[in-house]
GUZA-679435 format. One record per residue (C-alpha): residue in one letter; chain; residue number from 1; z, y, x. Coordinates in nm, 3 decimals. Layout:
N
NODE   doke   kolro   lomi         z         y         x
NODE      A       A    NUM         Z         Y         X
...
END
This chain:
397
NODE   doke   kolro   lomi         z         y         x
NODE      M       A      1     6.088   -12.177   -15.690
NODE      T       A      2     5.911   -11.857   -15.786
NODE      R       A      3     5.795   -11.614   -15.500
NODE      R       A      4     5.893   -11.258   -15.564
NODE      R       A      5     5.612   -11.003   -15.537
NODE      P       A      6     5.672   -10.705   -15.299
NODE      A       A      7     5.767   -10.393   -15.473
NODE      R       A      8     5.491   -10.143   -15.516
NODE      L       A      9     5.536    -9.779   -15.422
NODE      P       A     10     5.490    -9.536   -15.698
NODE      R       A     11     5.131    -9.414   -15.705
NODE      P       A     12     5.210    -9.050   -15.600
NODE      L       A     13     5.419    -9.171   -15.309
NODE      A       A     14     5.150    -9.418   -15.199
NODE      S       A     15     4.898    -9.135   -15.190
NODE      V       A     16     5.127    -8.931   -14.967
NODE      V       A     17     5.173    -9.222   -14.727
NODE      T       A     18     4.797    -9.282   -14.706
NODE      W       A     19     4.734    -8.911   -14.646
NODE      A       A     20     5.000    -8.904   -14.371
NODE      A       A     21     4.851    -9.216   -14.207
NODE      G       A     22     4.510    -9.050   -14.211
NODE      L       A     23     4.647    -8.738   -14.050
NODE      L       A     24     4.817    -8.946   -13.785
NODE      R       A     25     4.496    -9.131   -13.714
NODE      Q       A     26     4.299    -8.806   -13.694
NODE      R       A     27     4.557    -8.667   -13.456
NODE      Q       A     28     4.531    -8.977   -13.239
NODE      V       A     29     4.150    -8.954   -13.235
NODE      K       A     30     4.169    -8.585   -13.149
NODE      E       A     31     4.414    -8.650   -12.867
NODE      E       A     32     4.190    -8.927   -12.734
NODE      Q       A     33     3.888    -8.696   -12.749
NODE      E       A     34     4.079    -8.414   -12.579
NODE      A       A     35     4.191    -8.655   -12.307
NODE      L       A     36     3.833    -8.773   -12.261
NODE      V       A     37     3.703    -8.415   -12.242
NODE      E       A     38     3.978    -8.323   -11.999
NODE      S       A     39     3.901    -8.628   -11.787
NODE      T       A     40     3.528    -8.548   -11.794
NODE      L       A     41     3.588    -8.186   -11.700
NODE      E       A     42     3.820    -8.292   -11.418
NODE      L       A     43     3.560    -8.539   -11.292
NODE      A       A     44     3.287    -8.272   -11.310
NODE      H       A     45     3.514    -8.027   -11.128
NODE      D       A     46     3.587    -8.286   -10.858
NODE      R       A     47     3.216    -8.351   -10.817
NODE      L       A     48     3.144    -7.980   -10.789
NODE      L       A     49     3.411    -7.954   -10.519
NODE      L       A     50     3.255    -8.250   -10.340
NODE      I       A     51     2.904    -8.101   -10.368
NODE      Q       A     52     3.026    -7.765   -10.240
NODE      A       A     53     3.205    -7.932    -9.948
NODE      I       A     54     2.887    -8.119    -9.863
NODE      L       A     55     2.678    -7.802    -9.885
NODE      D       A     56     2.920    -7.612    -9.661
NODE      S       A     57     2.924    -7.893    -9.404
NODE      V       A     58     2.543    -7.914    -9.377
NODE      D       A     59     2.395    -7.712    -9.093
NODE      A       A     60     2.138    -7.550    -9.319
NODE      A       A     61     2.118    -7.270    -9.571
NODE      I       A     62     2.095    -7.403    -9.928
NODE      V       A     63     2.053    -7.201   -10.248
NODE      G       A     64     1.996    -7.337   -10.597
NODE      Y       A     65     1.852    -7.139   -10.890
NODE      D       A     66     1.835    -7.230   -11.258
NODE      Q       A     67     1.524    -7.185   -11.473
NODE      D       A     68     1.615    -6.819   -11.530
NODE      G       A     69     1.645    -6.745   -11.159
NODE      E       A     70     2.025    -6.727   -11.157
NODE      V       A     71     2.214    -6.868   -10.859
NODE      I       A     72     2.396    -7.188   -10.953
NODE      L       A     73     2.495    -7.305   -10.605
NODE      E       A     74     2.490    -7.174   -10.252
NODE      N       A     75     2.665    -7.246    -9.924
NODE      A       A     76     2.823    -7.037    -9.652
NODE      T       A     77     2.525    -7.067    -9.418
NODE      A       A     78     2.298    -6.920    -9.685
NODE      H       A     79     2.525    -6.616    -9.714
NODE      V       A     80     2.531    -6.570    -9.336
NODE      L       A     81     2.149    -6.578    -9.307
NODE      A       A     82     2.104    -6.357    -9.615
NODE      A       A     83     2.340    -6.100    -9.464
NODE      R       A     84     2.149    -6.110    -9.135
NODE      A       A     85     1.820    -6.057    -9.320
NODE      G       A     86     1.964    -5.782    -9.536
NODE      V       A     87     1.883    -5.953    -9.867
NODE      Q       A     88     2.091    -6.073   -10.163
NODE      L       A     89     2.077    -6.432   -10.281
NODE      A       A     90     2.100    -6.334   -10.649
NODE      R       A     91     1.838    -6.056   -10.621
NODE      P       A     92     1.641    -6.141   -10.304
NODE      G       A     93     1.353    -5.910   -10.386
NODE      Q       A     94     1.567    -5.600   -10.433
NODE      G       A     95     1.771    -5.378   -10.205
NODE      G       A     96     1.699    -5.151    -9.911
NODE      R       A     97     1.535    -5.227    -9.579
NODE      A       A     98     1.529    -5.601    -9.509
NODE      H       A     99     1.484    -5.773    -9.174
NODE      F       A    100     1.260    -6.057    -9.289
NODE      Y       A    101     0.956    -6.116    -9.064
NODE      Y       A    102     0.666    -6.353    -9.013
NODE      E       A    103     0.630    -6.569    -8.700
NODE      D       A    104     0.513    -6.275    -8.488
NODE      R       A    105     0.865    -6.131    -8.534
NODE      V       A    106     0.738    -5.782    -8.622
NODE      T       A    107     0.533    -5.811    -8.945
NODE      P       A    108     0.766    -5.772    -9.247
NODE      V       A    109     0.736    -6.030    -9.524
NODE      P       A    110     0.667    -5.842    -9.851
NODE      A       A    111     0.954    -5.867   -10.098
NODE      D       A    112     0.749    -6.068   -10.348
NODE      Q       A    113     0.647    -6.318   -10.078
NODE      R       A    114     0.996    -6.409    -9.961
NODE      V       A    115     1.080    -6.776   -10.009
NODE      T       A    116     1.369    -6.715   -10.247
NODE      V       A    117     1.164    -6.484   -10.467
NODE      R       A    118     0.876    -6.730   -10.485
NODE      A       A    119     1.120    -7.009   -10.570
NODE      Q       A    120     1.272    -6.801   -10.853
NODE      R       A    121     0.931    -6.753   -11.013
NODE      G       A    122     0.852    -7.124   -11.005
NODE      E       A    123     0.655    -7.173   -10.683
NODE      A       A    124     0.690    -7.457   -10.433
NODE      V       A    125     0.685    -7.331   -10.075
NODE      A       A    126     0.584    -7.548    -9.780
NODE      P       A    127     0.801    -7.527    -9.466
NODE      Q       A    128     0.727    -7.212    -9.269
NODE      T       A    129     0.902    -7.031    -8.985
NODE      Y       A    130     1.038    -6.680    -9.039
NODE      W       A    131     1.245    -6.448    -8.821
NODE      L       A    132     1.554    -6.290    -8.975
NODE      G       A    133     1.753    -5.997    -8.843
NODE      P       A    134     1.691    -5.677    -8.647
NODE      A       A    135     1.472    -5.694    -8.335
NODE      E       A    136     1.767    -5.719    -8.097
NODE      D       A    137     1.937    -6.003    -8.289
NODE      Q       A    138     1.687    -6.230    -8.460
NODE      V       A    139     1.704    -6.599    -8.551
NODE      A       A    140     1.415    -6.829    -8.641
NODE      V       A    141     1.448    -7.009    -8.975
NODE      M       A    142     1.229    -7.288    -9.108
NODE      A       A    143     1.242    -7.228    -9.484
NODE      S       A    144     1.096    -7.410    -9.782
NODE      A       A    145     1.142    -7.427   -10.160
NODE      R       A    146     1.117    -7.711   -10.405
NODE      Q       A    147     1.102    -7.695   -10.784
NODE      I       A    148     1.319    -7.928   -10.994
NODE      H       A    149     1.200    -8.070   -11.325
NODE      R       A    150     1.361    -8.281   -11.596
NODE      R       A    151     1.217    -8.616   -11.697
NODE      N       A    152     1.021    -8.453   -11.977
NODE      G       A    153     0.860    -8.215   -11.727
NODE      A       A    154     1.060    -7.909   -11.824
NODE      R       A    155     1.152    -7.689   -11.529
NODE      L       A    156     1.522    -7.708   -11.445
NODE      G       A    157     1.528    -7.473   -11.148
NODE      A       A    158     1.460    -7.461   -10.775
NODE      V       A    159     1.626    -7.527   -10.442
NODE      V       A    160     1.563    -7.325   -10.125
NODE      V       A    161     1.652    -7.474    -9.786
NODE      G       A    162     1.649    -7.295    -9.450
NODE      W       A    163     1.712    -7.446    -9.105
NODE      D       A    164     1.799    -7.242    -8.799
NODE      V       A    165     1.533    -7.347    -8.547
NODE      T       A    166     1.584    -7.069    -8.294
NODE      D       A    167     1.672    -7.308    -8.010
NODE      I       A    168     1.364    -7.522    -8.076
NODE      V       A    169     1.128    -7.224    -8.098
NODE      E       A    170     1.271    -7.074    -7.780
NODE      A       A    171     1.246    -7.407    -7.599
NODE      V       A    172     0.878    -7.434    -7.691
NODE      R       A    173     0.817    -7.077    -7.576
NODE      V       A    174     0.987    -7.140    -7.241
NODE      R       A    175     0.791    -7.461    -7.197
NODE      D       A    176     0.459    -7.292    -7.269
NODE      E       A    177     0.540    -7.005    -7.033
NODE      F       A    178     0.635    -7.255    -6.763
NODE      L       A    179     0.314    -7.452    -6.810
NODE      S       A    180     0.106    -7.137    -6.799
NODE      T       A    181     0.277    -7.010    -6.484
NODE      V       A    182     0.260    -7.342    -6.301
NODE      S       A    183    -0.102    -7.397    -6.403
NODE      H       A    184    -0.206    -7.053    -6.277
NODE      E       A    185    -0.017    -7.108    -5.952
NODE      L       A    186    -0.182    -7.449    -5.895
NODE      R       A    187    -0.538    -7.364    -5.994
NODE      T       A    188    -0.603    -7.113    -5.715
NODE      P       A    189    -0.505    -7.336    -5.422
NODE      L       A    190    -0.681    -7.636    -5.578
NODE      T       A    191    -1.002    -7.439    -5.613
NODE      S       A    192    -0.969    -7.341    -5.247
NODE      I       A    193    -0.909    -7.703    -5.143
NODE      I       A    194    -1.219    -7.823    -5.327
NODE      G       A    195    -1.427    -7.542    -5.175
NODE      Y       A    196    -1.317    -7.622    -4.821
NODE      H       A    197    -1.381    -7.992    -4.881
NODE      E       A    198    -1.739    -7.907    -4.962
NODE      L       A    199    -1.769    -7.691    -4.649
NODE      I       A    200    -1.624    -7.969    -4.434
NODE      A       A    201    -1.868    -8.218    -4.584
NODE      D       A    202    -2.157    -7.988    -4.493
NODE      E       A    203    -2.036    -7.940    -4.133
NODE      L       A    204    -1.957    -8.303    -4.052
NODE      E       A    205    -2.206    -8.529    -3.883
NODE      P       A    206    -2.309    -8.824    -4.097
NODE      D       A    207    -2.024    -9.076    -4.086
NODE      D       A    208    -1.991    -9.328    -4.364
NODE      R       A    209    -1.618    -9.383    -4.308
NODE      I       A    210    -1.521    -9.013    -4.303
NODE      S       A    211    -1.764    -8.926    -4.584
NODE      A       A    212    -1.611    -9.195    -4.804
NODE      M       A    213    -1.257    -9.067    -4.742
NODE      L       A    214    -1.363    -8.707    -4.800
NODE      E       A    215    -1.536    -8.805    -5.124
NODE      I       A    216    -1.215    -8.971    -5.247
NODE      A       A    217    -1.017    -8.657    -5.163
NODE      Q       A    218    -1.270    -8.437    -5.342
NODE      R       A    219    -1.272    -8.660    -5.649
NODE      N       A    220    -0.893    -8.659    -5.679
NODE      A       A    221    -0.878    -8.282    -5.622
NODE      R       A    222    -1.128    -8.235    -5.906
NODE      V       A    223    -0.922    -8.465    -6.132
NODE      L       A    224    -0.610    -8.263    -6.054
NODE      L       A    225    -0.795    -7.937    -6.119
NODE      S       A    226    -0.912    -8.077    -6.452
NODE      R       A    227    -0.552    -8.161    -6.546
NODE      V       A    228    -0.437    -7.812    -6.450
NODE      C       A    229    -0.713    -7.656    -6.660
NODE      Q       A    230    -0.606    -7.872    -6.955
NODE      L       A    231    -0.250    -7.750    -6.919
NODE      L       A    232    -0.375    -7.392    -6.915
NODE      Q       A    233    -0.577    -7.456    -7.227
NODE      V       A    234    -0.280    -7.605    -7.409
NODE      S       A    235    -0.046    -7.323    -7.307
NODE      E       A    236    -0.299    -7.067    -7.431
NODE      A       A    237    -0.370    -7.248    -7.759
NODE      D       A    238    -0.342    -6.932    -7.966
NODE      A       A    239    -0.605    -6.753    -7.756
NODE      V       A    240    -0.905    -6.983    -7.805
NODE      S       A    241    -1.233    -6.798    -7.785
NODE      I       A    242    -1.579    -6.949    -7.813
NODE      R       A    243    -1.928    -6.808    -7.770
NODE      P       A    244    -2.159    -7.002    -8.001
NODE      R       A    245    -2.534    -6.992    -7.951
NODE      C       A    246    -2.821    -7.206    -8.068
NODE      V       A    247    -2.837    -7.514    -7.842
NODE      D       A    248    -2.968    -7.869    -7.855
NODE      V       A    249    -2.641    -8.061    -7.891
NODE      S       A    250    -2.822    -8.394    -7.859
NODE      S       A    251    -2.952    -8.297    -7.514
NODE      L       A    252    -2.608    -8.183    -7.405
NODE      L       A    253    -2.459    -8.509    -7.530
NODE      S       A    254    -2.716    -8.718    -7.342
NODE      D       A    255    -2.642    -8.530    -7.019
NODE      A       A    256    -2.267    -8.587    -7.065
NODE      L       A    257    -2.316    -8.958    -7.131
NODE      V       A    258    -2.502    -8.997    -6.802
NODE      E       A    259    -2.185    -8.896    -6.620
NODE      H       A    260    -1.975    -9.145    -6.821
NODE      A       A    261    -2.221    -9.432    -6.774
NODE      A       A    262    -2.105    -9.492    -6.415
NODE      S       A    263    -1.737    -9.504    -6.520
NODE      A       A    264    -1.818    -9.744    -6.802
NODE      S       A    265    -2.013    -9.971    -6.567
NODE      E       A    266    -1.729    -9.978    -6.312
NODE      A       A    267    -1.479   -10.067    -6.586
NODE      G       A    268    -1.702   -10.343    -6.726
NODE      I       A    269    -1.746   -10.163    -7.060
NODE      E       A    270    -2.071   -10.150    -7.254
NODE      L       A    271    -2.158    -9.788    -7.338
NODE      I       A    272    -2.407    -9.763    -7.624
NODE      S       A    273    -2.555    -9.439    -7.755
NODE      K       A    274    -2.756    -9.362    -8.067
NODE      V       A    275    -2.850    -8.998    -8.043
NODE      A       A    276    -3.078    -8.831    -8.296
NODE      S       A    277    -3.302    -8.577    -8.127
NODE      P       A    278    -3.332    -8.289    -8.143
NODE      V       A    279    -3.013    -8.176    -8.317
NODE      K       A    280    -2.981    -7.801    -8.289
NODE      A       A    281    -2.673    -7.604    -8.386
NODE      H       A    282    -2.477    -7.289    -8.306
NODE      V       A    283    -2.199    -7.408    -8.078
NODE      D       A    284    -2.038    -7.305    -7.753
NODE      P       A    285    -2.209    -7.538    -7.501
NODE      D       A    286    -1.907    -7.550    -7.269
NODE      A       A    287    -1.670    -7.625    -7.554
NODE      W       A    288    -1.906    -7.891    -7.690
NODE      A       A    289    -1.930    -8.054    -7.347
NODE      Q       A    290    -1.551    -8.064    -7.327
NODE      V       A    291    -1.522    -8.219    -7.673
NODE      V       A    292    -1.766    -8.494    -7.574
NODE      D       A    293    -1.587    -8.552    -7.245
NODE      N       A    294    -1.244    -8.573    -7.412
NODE      V       A    295    -1.349    -8.812    -7.686
NODE      V       A    296    -1.569    -9.042    -7.476
NODE      S       A    297    -1.331    -9.057    -7.179
NODE      N       A    298    -1.046    -9.144    -7.419
NODE      A       A    299    -1.250    -9.429    -7.565
NODE      L       A    300    -1.328    -9.564    -7.217
NODE      K       A    301    -0.966    -9.534    -7.100
NODE      Y       A    302    -0.827    -9.732    -7.390
NODE      T       A    303    -1.093   -10.003    -7.395
NODE      P       A    304    -1.030   -10.306    -7.173
NODE      E       A    305    -1.293   -10.478    -6.961
NODE      G       A    306    -1.558   -10.653    -7.166
NODE      G       A    307    -1.523   -10.404    -7.452
NODE      R       A    308    -1.776   -10.170    -7.608
NODE      V       A    309    -1.793    -9.797    -7.677
NODE      E       A    310    -2.058    -9.671    -7.919
NODE      V       A    311    -2.154    -9.303    -7.943
NODE      V       A    312    -2.356    -9.187    -8.244
NODE      L       A    313    -2.488    -8.837    -8.309
NODE      E       A    314    -2.671    -8.755    -8.631
NODE      E       A    315    -2.752    -8.471    -8.867
NODE      C       A    316    -2.575    -8.455    -9.203
NODE      G       A    317    -2.726    -8.177    -9.411
NODE      D       A    318    -2.594    -7.841    -9.291
NODE      A       A    319    -2.373    -8.010    -9.030
NODE      F       A    320    -2.391    -8.272    -8.758
NODE      T       A    321    -2.147    -8.552    -8.676
NODE      L       A    322    -2.043    -8.718    -8.353
NODE      C       A    323    -1.886    -9.061    -8.399
NODE      V       A    324    -1.729    -9.243    -8.105
NODE      A       A    325    -1.613    -9.599    -8.181
NODE      D       A    326    -1.448    -9.834    -7.934
NODE      T       A    327    -1.315   -10.190    -7.933
NODE      G       A    328    -1.000   -10.088    -7.747
NODE      I       A    329    -0.629   -10.140    -7.797
NODE      G       A    330    -0.617    -9.927    -8.114
NODE      M       A    331    -0.317    -9.750    -8.264
NODE      S       A    332    -0.044    -9.819    -8.513
NODE      R       A    333    -0.005    -9.598    -8.819
NODE      A       A    334     0.281    -9.405    -8.657
NODE      E       A    335     0.069    -9.345    -8.346
NODE      R       A    336    -0.228    -9.228    -8.555
NODE      D       A    337    -0.007    -8.975    -8.731
NODE      R       A    338     0.087    -8.820    -8.395
NODE      A       A    339    -0.242    -8.865    -8.209
NODE      F       A    340    -0.332    -8.494    -8.224
NODE      E       A    341     0.008    -8.368    -8.110
NODE      R       A    342     0.021    -8.196    -7.772
NODE      F       A    343     0.152    -8.420    -7.493
NODE      Y       A    344     0.187    -8.721    -7.721
NODE      R       A    345     0.113    -9.052    -7.553
NODE      S       A    346     0.133    -9.385    -7.731
NODE      T       A    347     0.368    -9.662    -7.621
NODE      A       A    348     0.069    -9.873    -7.513
NODE      A       A    349    -0.059    -9.589    -7.293
NODE      R       A    350     0.276    -9.561    -7.119
NODE      D       A    351     0.325    -9.936    -7.085
NODE      R       A    352    -0.022    -9.984    -6.936
NODE      A       A    353     0.015    -9.678    -6.712
NODE      I       A    354    -0.308    -9.527    -6.850
NODE      Q       A    355    -0.358    -9.189    -6.685
NODE      G       A    356    -0.361    -8.870    -6.888
NODE      L       A    357    -0.149    -8.584    -7.017
NODE      G       A    358    -0.181    -8.657    -7.386
NODE      V       A    359    -0.362    -8.331    -7.462
NODE      G       A    360    -0.726    -8.440    -7.495
NODE      L       A    361    -0.731    -8.485    -7.873
NODE      S       A    362    -0.517    -8.175    -7.923
NODE      I       A    363    -0.767    -7.965    -7.729
NODE      T       A    364    -1.056    -8.132    -7.911
NODE      R       A    365    -0.916    -8.037    -8.251
NODE      Q       A    366    -0.845    -7.688    -8.126
NODE      L       A    367    -1.209    -7.641    -8.014
NODE      I       A    368    -1.356    -7.798    -8.326
NODE      D       A    369    -1.136    -7.583    -8.551
NODE      A       A    370    -1.269    -7.278    -8.367
NODE      H       A    371    -1.621    -7.388    -8.468
NODE      G       A    372    -1.518    -7.431    -8.834
NODE      G       A    373    -1.544    -7.809    -8.814
NODE      D       A    374    -1.301    -8.098    -8.837
NODE      V       A    375    -1.210    -8.412    -8.644
NODE      T       A    376    -1.066    -8.731    -8.792
NODE      L       A    377    -0.938    -9.055    -8.646
NODE      S       A    378    -0.908    -9.408    -8.779
NODE      S       A    379    -0.768    -9.698    -8.583
NODE      T       A    380    -0.644   -10.055    -8.607
NODE      P       A    381    -0.415   -10.215    -8.347
NODE      N       A    382    -0.604   -10.451    -8.112
NODE      R       A    383    -0.934   -10.379    -8.288
NODE      G       A    384    -1.029   -10.029    -8.183
NODE      T       A    385    -1.047    -9.663    -8.273
NODE      V       A    386    -1.310    -9.442    -8.434
NODE      V       A    387    -1.310    -9.065    -8.379
NODE      T       A    388    -1.543    -8.862    -8.599
NODE      V       A    389    -1.626    -8.497    -8.527
NODE      R       A    390    -1.807    -8.290    -8.788
NODE      V       A    391    -1.938    -7.944    -8.701
NODE      P       A    392    -2.146    -7.702    -8.916
NODE      R       A    393    -2.488    -7.625    -8.768
NODE      Q       A    394    -2.458    -7.258    -8.852
NODE      P       A    395    -2.157    -7.043    -8.754
NODE      T       A    396    -1.894    -7.012    -9.028
NODE      R       A    397    -1.674    -6.746    -8.860
END
């Protein structure tokens, strides 16, 4: 049986059918592409809505700029703070009188130094506190700026973030005022108590039992007075003044170590000193004595019985260094990072009930900074701590 071949369309008609099929296919592809674009745009729009909702829910001012300095995103908090400061987010360096001040709350920040302006011109700005608003209605804002770059290094834009830290700043101010007031109120009666103790000791007939009790009272009164003076120093951190003069720092160090030798002996700690002599430098002798006392007493406090504290003083070109190393309990990395914070005490110090206010290293850095020097700390848990103080021999300020 012979199979019949399908009938062929005439050539002109076949061409029309092919052309129509092609058009249909193109239309289908176009519809698919339009659907994809529409879906992509809808997804992008949804994401923008989500990003904006996130920005508006964050308790911080956020402004984003593109590479040309145009605003591409901002939140409600940013508009509120900009209005308070009297600046515009799009043109932050323009306009009339702005209420944008440095930390002293009265010195205006020049227009070209405002965070948003610096961000627009491509600068990264480290966190810094500013005061925004007129004198009678100011808020403190911790502001910073970060530049954004593509993978190839091309600059994409910048983001400025500002946090309202008014409550924190005010809390610190109230705390410092409280410490200053309490310290002043305590220092006068304590000084009187110590003075009268000395008068009583002079008037009493020799009596070992009474003399011993009076000596304990005097020692504890002096310790308390020392703590009060430390609190005063911390509360007046911005008013540090030193009077450098040429002194033999090695001689002063040796005299200070004599006083610590008795404490080290009582605690069963070996106190070793390697002091180059003479080492002369322009320092404030009282401040230097306090630095030595803070660093050495810290080493003794945190070193258990049977341990060792080594004190080394040597010249290093146009500077001298004091290195105090102990075999004490040491610090973790997190504790090292906070060691110079005011009132910070490590967990080990609290657990072992080691006495102190947590201000010794803070005051030490404060005094060394005033001399143009620096102080560093390295430590390993259960192995010990090394504090190194470096001070220029000639005044730098």
